[in-house]
C-alpha angles and dihedrals in degrees: 000000000000089000095058110119115227129193110241122196126195107205109201094176150331136230141174122230137171119244088250091055090049091052090053094056114116142154111316093016113149120216119195115228128212091235123081120244111270096022121132117265133215124265109205132187112201088342096309117118110235103161148358123235148170133229116268134175121228119179092340091307127114112252140167127244109202109227101174137010119218126201112227114230113267094026115116099211115155 
């Protein structure tokens, strides 16, 4: 089971927009997010939040530093 590949999403923020606003998006558009700059973001595996993290830089590449693990409901992790 350790070799199973999972999709992992790093959710830096969320927003709500009307269809009209979405249609107006273009190159260099800026979309405000509900989260404040510098706040932790969600780490999700197949849509389930498993951790929170922050942006880090390793060898000039974007990376994630896990700041807190969360136990999904119904999972019996100790």
